N, C-alpha and C positions, 0 to 999 in steps of 0.2 A: 504494500500500500504506500502511496505517496501522500504527502500532506501539504507541502508548500511549493506551489508553482512559481515560476518567475513572473514578475510583474512587468508592466509596460515601462520602458526606460524613459527618463525625462526627454523632452523634445529639444532639439538643437535650435538655437536662436535663428539660424539661417536656413531652416528647413522650409519646405513648401508642400502643397497638397499632394504632389506626386510621390512624396516620401512615405505616405501613410496608407497606401493601398488603393487600388481601383477595383471596386466591387461591382459585379453584375449580379442582379437578382432576377431570376427567370421564374415566372409563376403567374397566377391570376387566371380568372375565367369569369364569364358573365355571372354576376352575383357574388363574386369572391375577390373583389378588388382590394379589400382591406388587408388580406394576408400578405401579399408582396409589398404593400405599402408599409405595413408595420415592420416587416423584416428590413426594409430599406432604411427607414428612419432609425431603427435600432442600430444599424451599421454606422450611420452618420453619428449618432449619439455615443457610439463606442469608439470613435476616433478615426474612422475611415476617411481618407482624403477626398474621394470621389465615389459616388454611387449612381449607377445607371440601372433603372428598373425596366425590364422587358416584359410586356404583357400583350394579350390579344388587342388588336387595334380599337375595338369598341369600348374598352375600359381605360384606354390610355389617357383621355382627358380627365377622368376621375382621379387617377393616380397622380397626374401632374399637378392637379389643383390641391392635393392633400398636403404637399410640402414644397415650398419654393426652392429648396436646396437640392432636390432630386433632379437628375436627368432621366428622361423617359423615352421609350420607343414603343410603338405599337406595331405588331407583326401579324402575319396572316392567321386567320381563324376559321373554324368550321361553322356550320349552321347553328350550332348550340353555344357559340361564344367561347369555345376552347381553342387553344392553338391547333392549327392544321399541320399535317405532316410537312407541308411545303415551307413551314417556318424553319426547317433544319438549317438551311444555309445562313439565315439571319442569326440564329442562335450561335453558330460557329463564328460568324463575323464579330458579334459582340464579345464572345469569349476571347478572341484574339486580342482585344483591347484590354481585357481584364487581367488583374493579378489573381483574383479569387472569384469563383462563380458559386452562387447559392441557387439550388434548383428545388422547386417543389411547392412553396407556399401558395395555396389556392389554385393549384394547377388543374384540378379536376381529373376525371377518369374516363377513358375510352380505350378501345384496343389500338386505335391509331395513335393516340397520345402516348400510350405505353411504349409503342414501337419507336416513336419519335424520341422520347426521353432516353430509351436504352441506346439508340444509335448515337445520341449526343454524348452520353456518359462514356461510351467506348471511344469515341473520336476525340473528345475534348482533352487537351494536354495541360489544363490548368487545375490547380487544387479546387476541389468541389466540396461544398457542404450540402448534404442531401437530406431533405426533410419531407414530411407529409406525403403528398401524392407522388413526389419524385421517387420515394422509396418503393412505390408500387411497380415502377419500371424495372426494378431489379428481379422481380419474381422470387420464387423459392430457391434457396441455396444458390445465390448468384456467384458461382465460382469465377466468372469472368471479371469480377471487380478486382481480383488480385493482379490482373494484367493491365490495369490502368497505368498510364505513364506519369501520373501525378497523385498526390495524396487525396484520400477520400475520408471525410468525416460524416458518419451517418448518425442521425439524431432521432431514432424511433421511440415512440411510446410502446408499452407492452403489446398492444394489439398489432401495431405495425411490425414489431420484432417477431411476433408469433407468425405473421404471414411470411416474413423473410426466411424463417427457419422451418416452416411447416409444422410447428408445434401448436399445442393449445395454449391459450393465455395463462391458464392455471399452471401449466408446466413452466412457462417463462417466469412467472412470479415466484415460483418455489425454488428456482435455480438461477436467479438473475445474474449474479456475478460470474458464476461458472460459464453460463451460456454466452454472456457478453464477451468474456475473455476468449472463449473458444472461437466465436465468430470473427472477432477482430484479428486473431492470429491466422485463421484460415484464409481470410479475405484481404489481409495486409492493409487494413484501414483502422480508423479510430471509431469506436462505438460509444455513443452517448445514450445509454439506456435510461430514459426519463422516468421519473416517479419520485416517491418519497425516498430520499437518499439516492439521488441519481448516481449511476455508475459511469465513469469515464475510463476507457481502457484501450490500449493498443495491442493487447494480448500478452505483454510482458510487464507492464506497469499499470496500476489501477488506482484511481482516486474515487473516494466516496464523498459526495458533497453534503455539507451540513447547513447550507443556507436554503431559504425558501419556506413556504407555508401553504396551507390549504386554500388560501384566497387565490392562489395562482392556478387553481383548477377551473379555468375559464377559457373560452375560445380566444385564440390569438397569442397566448403566452409562448407557445412553441415557435411561432413565427418570429417573435421578438428574439428568442434564443438563437435562431438561425442567423439573424443579422449580427448579433453580438459576436458569435464565434467567427463568422466570416470576417468581421473587422479585426479581430485578434490575429487571424491568419494574415490579413493584408498588411498588418503593421510588423510583420516579420517573425512572429512566434512560430515555433515548430508545431505541427498538427496536434500532438497530444497536449502540449502546453496551452495552445490556443483554446482547445476544447475545455480543458480543466479550468483555466481562468475564466473563460466565457460562462461556464455553468455556475461558477462561484459568484460572479458579478451579477448574473441574471437573477439568481436567488436572493442576493443581497438587495438588489433593486426592488424585488418583490417584497422583501421584509420591510424596507423603508416605505413602500407604498401602503402596506398593511398598517403600519404605524400611523400613517396619515389619514387613510380613509376607512380602515377596517377591512377584515378579510371578506365579509359577506358581500359587500357592494363593489369590491375591487374588480376592475376590468383591465385587459391587457395594455391599453394605452396609458394606464396609470404608471406602468413601468418605464415608459419612454423618457419622461423627464427625470426619473430617478437614476437612470443609468450613469450619467456624468457624475452625479454625487456619490454613487456607489464606487466608481473608479477613484474618485478623490478621497473618499473616507474609508475605503476598505482596510480592515485590520491587517490584511496580508501585505499592504504596501510597505509597512515598517518592518517586516520580517526579513 
């Protein structure tokens, strides 16, 4: 078990936005514009220099209006407002610009979309944070993840992890650490198995998180986590360190939000303004 991850180093006086990571967030579908938006804002609030949010073209104006600091692009979609397979070339073009790509928030599900996402994950040579519907593109026991040419961080909740492994949720919950470590080792990635005491592992080292609270059991908090981890990667932390620190800060921001508004009425956007303060006041900073 590890307990103390590296923290973000102080920023140099002569640094610029290009020094802190270019993040691309790919996600969204008709009716699910909030998920990629929250992931993108979380990345900005976590220190990313530039964030570009790629969504189906019908929801691009909604995302662009949500935060003036985001860059956005709308790409080809199907009749149901999800990305069309023809968006593949655009995804690859945006990925070439990026230092880190986050895939999945609000993506939606269809056979064509699963095929599109899998093609992209195999072809993309950038570090990827994979969440939500992006995980569904992996299928059960996705051995091909080990062949990716760049790091992969997967952030499943127990239900998503059960689908990845072909197990029942009850089996996952009874063997969380063992299964997460096994999957990470076999697929050469970092697994963030979410839940009470989230496990972060690369198969050889494991961190058990002690921040967070039940108020975070609300839609969108996982999207926020995706953005935080992507930003940590973009600022130069190694994949395991980025996931470990991202999970800690996400939970600490949730604890601060619960102190402010209470657990019952807390929503995911309450975390966004707390992230910079979590970074500033984390007890880990002084360790």
